[in-house]
All heavy atoms as an XYZ file, in Angstrom:
743
protein
N     -32.335     -9.404     31.691
C     -31.968    -10.490     30.753
C     -30.837    -10.163     29.933
O     -30.583     -8.899     29.448
C     -33.259    -10.746     29.827
C     -33.101    -11.952     28.899
S     -34.692    -12.320     28.186
C     -34.269    -13.323     27.131
N     -29.858    -11.045     29.793
C     -28.696    -10.903     29.034
C     -28.918    -10.941     27.566
O     -29.748    -11.614     26.962
C     -27.679    -12.046     29.295
C     -27.167    -11.881     30.680
C     -26.060    -12.924     31.006
O     -25.269    -13.192     30.110
O     -26.237    -13.667     32.090
N     -28.167    -10.179     26.803
C     -28.117    -10.293     25.317
C     -27.414    -11.550     25.054
O     -26.251    -11.834     25.500
C     -27.429     -9.085     24.643
C     -28.385     -7.913     24.804
O     -29.536     -7.974     24.916
N     -27.657     -6.610     24.809
N     -27.845    -12.342     24.023
C     -27.231    -13.539     23.637
C     -27.111    -13.401     22.128
O     -27.918    -13.094     21.338
C     -28.103    -14.785     23.935
C     -28.290    -14.859     25.428
C     -27.465    -16.076     23.301
C     -29.284    -15.975     25.796
N     -25.760    -13.736     21.765
C     -25.418    -13.831     20.244
C     -25.123    -15.170     19.980
O     -24.287    -15.903     20.537
C     -24.244    -12.835     19.985
C     -24.563    -11.408     20.272
C     -23.830    -12.973     18.498
C     -23.431    -10.388     20.169
N     -25.735    -15.687     18.957
C     -25.476    -17.147     18.389
C     -24.958    -17.074     17.013
O     -25.549    -16.318     16.243
C     -26.765    -17.970     18.459
C     -27.213    -18.158     19.945
C     -28.511    -19.080     19.874
O     -29.215    -19.201     18.882
N     -28.815    -19.709     21.005
N     -23.839    -17.714     16.909
C     -23.321    -17.785     15.513
C     -23.320    -19.266     15.020
O     -22.782    -20.166     15.790
C     -21.764    -17.252     15.557
C     -21.702    -15.796     15.951
S     -20.063    -15.039     15.828
C     -19.265    -16.030     17.074
N     -23.681    -19.536     13.958
C     -23.733    -20.827     13.311
C     -22.862    -20.668     11.967
O     -23.020    -19.919     11.208
C     -25.265    -21.187     12.971
C     -25.993    -21.243     14.100
N     -26.072    -22.320     14.999
C     -26.926    -20.344     14.629
C     -26.939    -22.117     15.981
N     -27.398    -20.903     15.851
N     -22.106    -21.824     11.875
C     -21.330    -22.030     10.626
C     -20.549    -20.791     10.275
O     -20.642    -20.320      9.084
C     -22.407    -22.362      9.422
O     -23.102    -23.571      9.804
N     -19.788    -20.287     11.109
C     -18.856    -19.180     10.762
C     -17.492    -19.712     11.045
O     -17.107    -20.278     12.069
C     -19.133    -17.992     11.592
C     -18.234    -16.782     11.090
C     -18.951    -18.124     13.034
C     -18.684    -15.428     11.538
N     -16.584    -19.576      9.932
C     -15.305    -20.071     10.057
C     -14.437    -19.095     10.737
O     -14.875    -17.889     10.681
C     -14.737    -20.513      8.631
C     -14.691    -19.312      7.640
O     -13.912    -18.424      7.901
O     -15.594    -19.362      6.713
N     -13.198    -19.341     11.241
C     -12.334    -18.534     11.932
C     -11.908    -17.294     11.081
O     -11.789    -16.105     11.617
C     -11.164    -19.271     12.312
C     -11.616    -20.702     12.385
C     -12.740    -20.788     11.300
N     -11.661    -17.478      9.785
C     -11.330    -16.282      8.871
C     -12.396    -15.393      8.771
O     -12.159    -14.129      8.776
C     -10.920    -16.815      7.541
C      -9.683    -17.741      7.478
C      -9.860    -19.162      7.982
O     -11.042    -19.667      7.925
O      -8.874    -19.813      8.295
N     -13.678    -15.859      8.683
C     -14.755    -14.807      8.503
C     -14.959    -14.132      9.879
O     -15.165    -12.923      9.867
C     -16.125    -15.535      8.163
C     -17.258    -14.702      8.139
S     -17.122    -13.421      6.884
C     -18.011    -14.218      5.627
N     -14.837    -14.769     10.893
C     -14.902    -14.028     12.287
C     -13.840    -12.977     12.380
O     -14.054    -11.850     12.877
C     -14.818    -15.133     13.362
C     -14.909    -14.552     14.760
C     -16.204    -13.744     14.987
C     -14.807    -15.581     15.850
N     -12.594    -13.384     12.042
C     -11.582    -12.459     12.045
C     -11.796    -11.275     11.214
O     -11.475    -10.182     11.529
C     -10.247    -13.168     11.649
N     -12.367    -11.529      9.985
C     -12.645    -10.429      9.039
C     -13.625     -9.433      9.765
O     -13.626     -8.286      9.615
C     -13.126    -10.957      7.682
O     -13.543     -9.928      6.916
N     -14.689    -10.022     10.231
C     -15.787     -9.194     10.966
C     -15.186     -8.323     12.034
O     -15.425     -7.124     12.164
C     -16.953    -10.122     11.415
C     -17.673    -10.663     10.245
C     -17.956     -9.296     12.377
C     -18.597    -11.827     10.577
N     -14.413     -8.959     12.808
C     -13.797     -8.312     14.117
C     -12.885     -7.101     13.597
O     -12.951     -5.980     14.038
C     -13.022     -9.355     15.031
C     -14.008    -10.139     15.650
C     -12.170     -8.483     15.933
C     -13.427    -11.272     16.320
N     -12.023     -7.426     12.510
C     -11.139     -6.511     11.951
C     -12.006     -5.221     11.397
O     -11.599     -4.113     11.624
C     -10.296     -6.955     10.859
C      -9.220     -6.118     10.273
C      -8.465     -6.861      9.274
C      -7.320     -5.985      8.806
N      -6.498     -6.638      7.841
N     -13.028     -5.458     10.718
C     -13.829     -4.394     10.132
C     -14.436     -3.437     11.295
O     -14.307     -2.335     11.157
C     -14.960     -5.045      9.254
O     -14.426     -5.783      8.238
C     -15.849     -3.963      8.715
N     -15.023     -4.263     12.217
C     -15.647     -3.405     13.306
C     -14.375     -2.622     14.070
O     -14.709     -1.372     14.378
C     -16.316     -4.415     14.307
C     -16.792     -3.652     15.659
C     -17.504     -4.963     13.716
N     -13.361     -3.183     14.244
C     -12.342     -2.407     15.142
C     -11.852     -1.222     14.228
O     -11.582     -0.127     14.764
C     -11.136     -3.325     15.350
C     -11.486     -4.374     16.498
C     -10.197     -5.310     16.617
C     -11.545     -3.576     17.873
N     -11.618     -1.534     12.929
C     -11.273     -0.306     12.069
C     -12.202      0.779     12.222
O     -11.782      1.950     12.231
C     -11.142     -0.774     10.569
C      -9.803     -1.454     10.210
C      -9.892     -1.602      8.678
C      -8.487     -2.245      8.420
N      -8.304     -2.405      6.852
N     -13.464      0.555     12.107
C     -14.560      1.643     12.195
C     -14.460      2.190     13.533
O     -14.643      3.469     13.696
C     -15.942      1.097     11.937
C     -16.147      0.629     10.530
C     -15.931      1.724      9.488
O     -16.351      2.872      9.776
O     -15.161      1.539      8.535
N     -14.327      1.448     14.595
C     -14.242      1.989     16.035
C     -12.959      3.056     16.121
O     -13.112      4.143     16.703
C     -14.177      0.988     17.069
C     -15.529      0.253     17.217
C     -16.616      1.152     17.726
O     -16.369      2.042     18.478
O     -17.757      1.028     17.089
N     -11.821      2.549     15.536
C     -10.631      3.273     15.685
C     -10.772      4.592     14.842
O     -10.224      5.675     15.135
C      -9.442      2.491     15.189
C      -9.069      1.310     16.171
C      -7.951      0.483     15.446
C      -8.622      1.903     17.374
N     -11.480      4.476     13.694
C     -11.701      5.785     12.975
C     -12.535      6.736     13.789
O     -12.195      8.061     13.787
C     -12.536      5.483     11.635
C     -11.754      4.910     10.582
C     -12.719      4.613      9.253
C     -11.931      3.942      8.335
N     -12.697      3.649      7.239
N     -13.538      6.242     14.563
C     -14.174      7.207     15.496
C     -13.375      7.729     16.540
O     -13.486      8.833     16.943
C     -15.423      6.502     16.023
C     -16.423      6.019     14.949
C     -17.070      7.135     14.230
O     -17.270      8.199     14.779
N     -17.072      7.016     12.836
N     -12.422      6.848     17.083
C     -11.538      7.411     18.160
C     -10.749      8.540     17.510
O     -10.644      9.569     18.163
C     -10.639      6.167     18.584
C      -9.500      6.682     19.501
C     -11.430      5.299     19.427
N     -10.330      8.307     16.267
C      -9.353      9.515     15.761
C     -10.148     10.653     15.520
O      -9.681     11.786     15.832
C      -8.841      8.959     14.349
C      -7.605      8.059     14.528
C      -7.213      7.429     13.090
C      -6.400      8.505     15.136
N     -11.361     10.611     15.183
C     -12.252     11.700     14.963
C     -12.340     12.446     16.260
O     -12.398     13.743     16.390
C     -13.661     11.322     14.418
C     -13.517     10.966     12.871
C     -14.674     12.441     14.465
C     -14.610     10.150     12.344
N     -12.635     11.623     17.388
C     -12.874     12.275     18.700
C     -11.554     12.914     19.140
O     -11.577     14.057     19.646
C     -13.302     11.313     19.712
C     -14.637     10.775     19.603
C     -14.905      9.556     20.536
C     -15.586     11.896     19.794
N     -10.399     12.315     18.860
C      -9.107     12.858     19.249
C      -8.827     14.156     18.569
O      -8.335     15.165     19.056
C      -7.920     11.928     19.025
C      -7.835     10.756     19.971
C      -6.708      9.727     19.462
C      -7.547     11.308     21.403
N      -9.265     14.197     17.318
C      -8.952     15.345     16.512
C      -9.883     16.684     16.991
O      -9.328     17.564     17.134
C      -9.294     15.071     15.016
C      -9.017     16.316     14.146
C      -9.458     15.914     12.729
C      -9.366     17.018     11.828
N      -9.611     16.775     10.342
N     -11.144     16.229     17.316
C     -12.081     17.312     17.683
C     -11.848     17.743     19.136
O     -11.890     18.903     19.414
C     -13.466     16.828     17.572
O     -13.653     15.736     18.418
N     -11.266     16.839     20.026
C     -10.939     17.276     21.313
C      -9.596     18.080     21.480
O      -9.705     19.074     22.156
C     -10.782     15.969     22.253
C     -12.121     15.254     22.525
O     -13.289     15.929     22.335
O     -12.059     14.223     23.066
N      -8.664     17.833     20.847
C      -7.482     18.491     20.935
C      -7.330     19.643     19.854
O      -6.373     20.474     19.977
C      -6.226     17.571     20.694
O      -6.300     17.063     19.472
C      -6.337     16.460     21.778
N      -8.094     19.576     18.934
C      -7.920     20.553     17.737
C      -6.794     20.145     16.893
O      -6.310     20.896     15.923
N      -6.061     19.049     17.169
C      -4.881     18.587     16.433
C      -5.417     17.737     15.270
O      -6.553     17.276     15.296
C      -3.967     17.974     17.302
C      -2.388     17.988     16.918
O      -2.313     18.428     15.598
O      -1.584     17.814     17.546
N      -4.480     17.368     14.456
C      -4.873     16.497     13.237
C      -3.837     15.417     13.115
O      -2.625     15.702     13.298
C      -4.966     17.403     11.997
C      -5.479     16.653     10.845
C      -5.396     17.729      9.526
O      -5.252     18.911      9.708
O      -5.688     17.212      8.567
N      -4.144     14.232     12.683
C      -3.298     13.222     12.408
C      -2.948     13.112     10.912
O      -3.891     13.248     10.205
C      -3.791     11.775     12.869
C      -3.723     11.599     14.438
C      -4.808     11.948     15.230
C      -2.539     11.055     14.837
C      -4.637     11.717     16.564
C      -2.441     10.809     16.266
C      -3.549     11.213     17.043
O      -3.371     10.946     18.349
N      -1.730     12.944     10.548
C      -1.358     12.892      9.119
C      -0.736     11.501      8.926
O       0.076     11.053      9.739
C      -0.417     13.997      8.743
C      -0.852     15.334      8.893
C       0.189     16.314      8.525
C      -2.138     15.617      8.086
N      -0.915     10.973      7.750
C      -0.315      9.587      7.466
C       1.144      9.901      7.173
O       1.544     11.024      7.134
C      -1.001      9.055      6.043
O      -0.585      9.880      4.943
N       1.878      8.889      7.073
C       3.470      9.142      6.773
C       3.523      9.853      5.447
O       4.401     10.764      5.312
C       4.034      7.810      6.503
C       5.563      7.762      6.289
C       6.243      6.519      6.226
N       6.354      6.056      7.614
C       6.476      4.739      7.955
N       6.412      3.836      7.130
N       6.648      4.410      9.173
N       2.776      9.536      4.400
C       3.007     10.277      3.098
C       2.546     11.681      3.248
O       3.330     12.660      2.722
C       2.009      9.524      2.143
C       2.173     10.102      0.737
C       1.195      9.215     -0.251
C       1.506      9.761     -1.703
N       0.925      8.872     -2.634
N       1.521     11.970      3.876
C       1.030     13.270      4.152
C       2.074     14.199      5.040
O       2.364     15.173      4.730
C      -0.208     13.487      4.908
C      -1.394     12.908      4.156
C      -2.729     12.725      4.897
O      -2.706     12.302      6.074
N      -3.883     13.060      4.375
N       2.603     13.526      6.016
C       3.621     14.024      6.922
C       4.821     14.425      6.132
O       5.508     15.525      6.385
C       3.862     13.261      8.174
N       5.353     13.565      5.326
C       6.548     13.730      4.430
C       6.317     15.047      3.555
O       7.220     15.763      3.508
C       6.931     12.533      3.611
N       5.118     14.855      2.964
C       4.877     16.066      1.950
C       4.729     17.391      2.760
O       5.240     18.424      2.399
C       3.506     15.739      1.289
C       3.230     16.773      0.234
C       1.887     16.459     -0.458
C       1.465     17.462     -1.550
N       0.391     17.090     -2.147
N       4.035     17.381      3.987
C       3.979     18.613      4.835
C       5.433     19.189      5.164
O       5.505     20.344      5.188
C       3.237     18.168      6.140
C       3.053     19.309      6.972
C       1.995     20.290      6.685
C       3.684     19.539      8.135
C       1.687     21.367      7.669
C       3.504     20.582      9.037
C       2.490     21.551      8.742
N       6.380     18.210      5.501
C       7.676     18.649      5.894
C       8.577     18.944      4.712
O       9.742     19.349      4.855
C       8.230     17.708      6.936
C       7.643     17.551      8.163
C       8.337     16.524      9.031
C       7.826     18.927      8.982
N       8.147     18.584      3.446
C       9.060     18.583      2.303
C      10.282     17.650      2.390
O      11.379     18.104      2.053
C       9.432     20.086      1.998
C       8.261     20.967      1.859
N       7.365     20.861      0.763
C       7.777     21.974      2.616
C       6.464     21.823      0.811
N       6.638     22.487      1.938
N      10.100     16.457      2.912
C      11.140     15.525      3.010
C      10.634     14.199      2.433
O       9.450     14.004      2.367
C      11.582     15.287      4.551
C      10.514     14.848      5.442
C      12.306     16.605      5.115
C      10.880     14.501      6.784
N      11.612     13.276      2.280
C      11.032     11.969      1.763
C      10.534     11.130      2.857
O      10.712     11.347      4.058
C      12.391     11.147      1.197
O      13.119     10.876      2.186
N       9.693     10.178      2.491
C       9.143      9.161      3.455
C      10.228      8.517      4.252
O      10.235      8.133      5.349
C       8.154      8.251      2.891
C       6.863      8.990      2.421
C       5.859      7.942      1.902
O       5.619      6.966      2.442
O       5.376      8.353      0.744
N      11.289      8.167      3.519
C      12.584      7.418      4.076
C      13.193      8.261      5.151
O      13.441      7.793      6.188
C      13.643      7.015      2.982
O      12.872      6.400      2.035
C      14.698      6.274      3.546
N      13.394      9.559      4.915
C      13.908     10.471      5.952
C      12.947     10.610      7.150
O      13.328     10.570      8.234
C      14.108     11.904      5.387
O      14.928     11.854      4.274
C      14.703     12.852      6.383
N      11.669     10.666      6.973
C      10.671     10.660      8.021
C      10.753      9.334      8.763
O      10.791      9.297     10.122
C       9.361     10.906      7.458
C       8.215     11.097      8.366
C       8.407     12.254      9.301
C       6.777     11.232      7.673
N      10.980      8.198      8.125
C      11.058      6.850      8.808
C      12.372      6.927      9.672
O      12.251      6.498     10.753
C      11.152      5.767      7.691
C      11.418      4.548      8.409
C      10.443      3.532      8.917
C      12.646      3.868      8.540
N      11.118      2.543      9.450
C      12.414      2.612      9.257
C      13.910      4.113      8.171
C      13.431      1.679      9.600
C      14.910      3.190      8.561
C      14.696      2.065      9.147
N      13.385      7.528      9.184
C      14.721      7.523      9.955
C      14.564      8.506     11.181
O      15.029      8.087     12.221
C      15.824      8.056      9.107
O      15.923      7.300      7.860
C      17.117      8.223      9.813
N      13.755      9.645     11.078
C      13.464     10.437     12.114
C      12.748      9.730     13.256
O      12.988      9.857     14.423
C      12.821     11.723     11.662
C      13.678     12.721     10.861
C      12.709     13.688     10.286
C      14.668     13.265     11.561
N      11.825      8.927     12.753
C      10.993      8.128     13.710
C      11.764      7.020     14.361
O      11.737      6.913     15.596
C       9.839      7.494     12.961
C       8.887      6.617     13.855
O       8.997      6.836     15.126
O       8.090      5.855     13.307
N      12.563      6.349     13.633
C      13.471      5.349     14.161
C      14.379      5.768     15.159
O      14.711      5.175     16.255
C      14.182      4.558     12.972
C      15.027      3.358     13.478
C      15.828      2.764     12.224
C      16.660      1.737     12.733
N      17.650      1.331     11.897
N      14.955      7.047     14.948
C      15.966      7.590     15.815
C      15.211      8.439     16.886
O      15.890      9.095     17.713
C      16.915      8.467     15.119
C      17.757      7.696     14.206
O      18.150      6.499     14.551
N      18.093      8.282     13.064
N      13.873      8.383     17.054
C      13.065      8.911     18.002
C      13.375     10.466     18.042
O      13.163     11.055     19.053
C      13.347      8.359     19.449
C      12.917      6.891     19.507
C      13.084      6.395     20.937
O      13.695      6.988     21.696
N      12.456      5.243     21.096
N      13.560     11.041     16.807
C      13.640     12.500     16.725
C      12.260     13.103     16.535
O      11.912     14.158     17.050
C      14.646     12.845     15.641
C      16.016     12.379     15.898
C      14.603     14.364     15.369
C      17.011     12.466     14.710
N      11.511     12.382     15.707
C      10.059     12.754     15.444
C       9.235     11.475     15.636
O       8.871     10.899     14.569
C       9.996     13.295     14.136
C       8.635     13.862     13.670
C       8.174     14.943     14.643
C       8.703     14.442     12.272
N       8.926     11.103     16.786
C       8.128      9.733     16.978
C       6.822      9.757     16.323
O       6.115     10.790     16.428
C       8.188      9.509     18.448
C       9.096     10.507     19.154
C       9.334     11.589     18.026
N       6.541      8.674     15.716
C       5.110      8.563     15.176
C       4.165      7.695     16.251
O       4.618      7.125     17.047
C       5.184      7.640     13.909
N       2.940      7.855     16.001
C       1.945      7.000     16.664
C       1.656      5.863     15.774
O       1.532      6.065     14.535
C       0.804      7.907     16.976
C       0.953      9.334     17.457
C       1.533      9.222     18.898
C       1.593     10.688     19.507
N       2.890     11.218     19.643
N       1.355      4.838     16.376
C       0.911      3.674     15.517
C      -0.522      3.188     16.107
O      -0.692      2.958     17.230
C       1.867      2.592     15.733
C       3.151      2.801     14.780
C       4.377      2.118     15.248
N       5.504      2.413     14.304
C       6.156      3.505     14.542
N       5.885      4.293     15.371
N       7.202      3.739     13.675
N      -1.350      3.040     15.041
C      -2.746      2.726     15.344
C      -3.231      1.715     14.176
O      -3.264      2.084     13.062
C      -3.601      3.985     15.365
C      -4.964      3.784     15.835
C      -5.076      3.211     17.252
C      -5.711      5.138     15.867
N      -3.586      0.535     14.801
C      -4.160     -0.433     13.857
C      -3.172     -0.709     12.576
O      -3.640     -0.712     11.470
C      -5.423     -0.094     13.264
C      -6.253     -1.175     12.654
O      -5.968     -2.320     12.984
N      -7.179     -1.019     11.799
N      -1.888     -0.706     12.855
C      -0.880     -0.994     11.782
C      -0.650      0.257     10.853
O       0.192      0.243      9.941
N      -1.137      1.343     11.284
C      -0.947      2.525     10.456
C      -0.003      3.523     11.201
O      -0.169      3.725     12.453
C      -2.269      3.210     10.164
C      -2.246      4.384      9.169
C      -3.692      4.759      8.713
C      -3.305      5.949      7.696
N      -4.448      6.099      6.822
N       0.915      4.123     10.450
C       1.718      4.988     11.118
C       1.083      6.446     10.937
O       0.947      6.878      9.881
C       3.098      5.057     10.443
C       4.085      6.027     11.027
C       3.747      3.664     10.581
N       1.051      7.286     12.062
C       0.498      8.598     12.075
C       1.347      9.595     12.844
O       2.061      9.145     13.749
C      -0.957      8.498     12.683
C      -1.948      7.613     12.106
C      -3.158      7.370     13.077
C      -2.408      8.162     10.829
N       1.277     10.761     12.376
C       1.985     11.919     12.965
C       1.051     12.978     13.377
O       0.185     13.347     12.545
C       3.086     12.392     12.096
C       4.133     11.365     11.593
C       3.968     10.578     10.666
C       5.224     11.459     12.302
C       4.871      9.644     10.345
C       6.305     10.393     12.089
C       6.065      9.518     11.002
O       6.968      8.586     10.664
N       1.197     13.477     14.483
C       0.293     14.680     15.026
C       0.902     15.928     14.183
O       2.047     16.124     14.195
C       0.380     14.911     16.421
C      -0.525     14.020     17.275
C      -0.147     14.183     18.748
C      -1.962     14.336     16.984
N       0.027     16.689     13.668
C       0.416     17.920     12.958
C       1.222     18.832     13.858
O       2.126     19.554     13.447
C      -0.810     18.599     12.367
C      -0.379     19.539     11.313
C      -1.775     20.082     10.478
C      -1.382     20.989      9.417
N      -2.566     21.373      8.740
N       0.758     18.904     15.205
C       1.404     19.790     16.139
C       2.967     19.404     16.188
O       3.738     20.216     16.441
C       0.694     19.812     17.482
O       0.598     18.582     18.008
N       3.143     18.084     16.243
C       4.478     17.677     16.335
C       5.270     17.865     15.198
O       6.515     18.355     15.290
C       4.616     16.007     16.472
C       3.994     15.633     17.843
O       3.980     16.362     18.869
O       3.742     14.401     18.005
N       4.729     17.849     14.079
C       5.336     18.283     12.845
C       5.728     19.688     12.803
O       6.935     20.125     12.303
C       4.575     17.852     11.526
C       4.121     16.349     11.398
C       3.255     16.246     10.246
C       5.547     15.514     11.224
N       4.814     20.504     13.131
C       5.038     21.945     13.300
C       6.114     22.354     14.167
O       7.012     23.078     13.940
C       3.620     22.672     13.708
C       2.648     22.713     12.629
C       1.334     23.159     13.197
C       3.117     23.603     11.462
N       6.224     21.681     15.432
C       7.199     21.883     16.325
C       8.573     21.451     15.901
O       9.571     22.055     16.026
C       6.968     21.083     17.709
C       5.792     21.785     18.543
O       5.560     23.042     18.358
N       5.127     20.992     19.287
N       8.618     20.341     15.218
C       9.813     19.825     14.573
C      10.401     20.815     13.453
O      11.445     21.150     13.478
C       9.531     18.397     13.916
C      10.750     17.915     13.160
C      11.874     17.511     13.813
C      10.792     18.097     11.795
C      13.027     17.044     13.046
C      11.927     17.589     11.111
C      12.962     17.161     11.663
N       9.404     21.377     12.766
C       9.750     22.152     11.536
C      10.247     23.490     12.157
O      11.291     24.038     11.700
C       8.739     22.436     10.714
C       8.941     23.235      9.366
N       8.843     24.589      9.417
C       9.439     22.840      8.228
C       9.174     24.952      8.203
N       9.565     23.951      7.447
N       9.720     23.945     13.218
C      10.139     25.169     13.926
C      11.505     25.017     14.452
O      12.384     25.926     14.265
C       9.075     25.491     15.017
C       9.234     26.851     15.618
C       8.380     27.248     16.678
C       7.066     26.594     16.711
N       6.246     26.941     17.900
N      11.838     23.931     15.144
C      13.176     23.836     15.685
C      14.248     23.375     14.710
O      15.439     23.655     14.903
C      13.024     22.787     16.856
C      12.364     23.208     18.082
N      11.042     22.951     18.224
C      12.604     24.027     19.061
C      10.539     23.483     19.248
N      11.511     24.242     19.860
N      13.869     22.826     13.581
C      14.865     22.406     12.676
C      15.229     23.572     11.779
O      16.281     23.514     11.134
C      14.189     21.341     11.607
N      14.445     24.502     11.597
C      14.666     25.769     10.692
C      15.760     26.587     11.249
O      16.166     26.644     12.416
C      13.444     26.524     10.476
């Protein structure tokens, strides 16, 4: 027997909000799995700039010029810590 979901009186904005919430939670879980599988860690743009001791603008420029590309997930810009370490090693 199939599972049936019935929705009554739900407007498109509410449906979009529900879907967005569920997707955010699922993506968080994916990031947790990626982190545990590779032993690597994702940092936000702010965290990555602080880690490298550079401004967020400089970090954005490095990404734009594909010198230090970022990952984009659900509208959020993320950097792998291993990529930052490799960049720092070669920049020094």
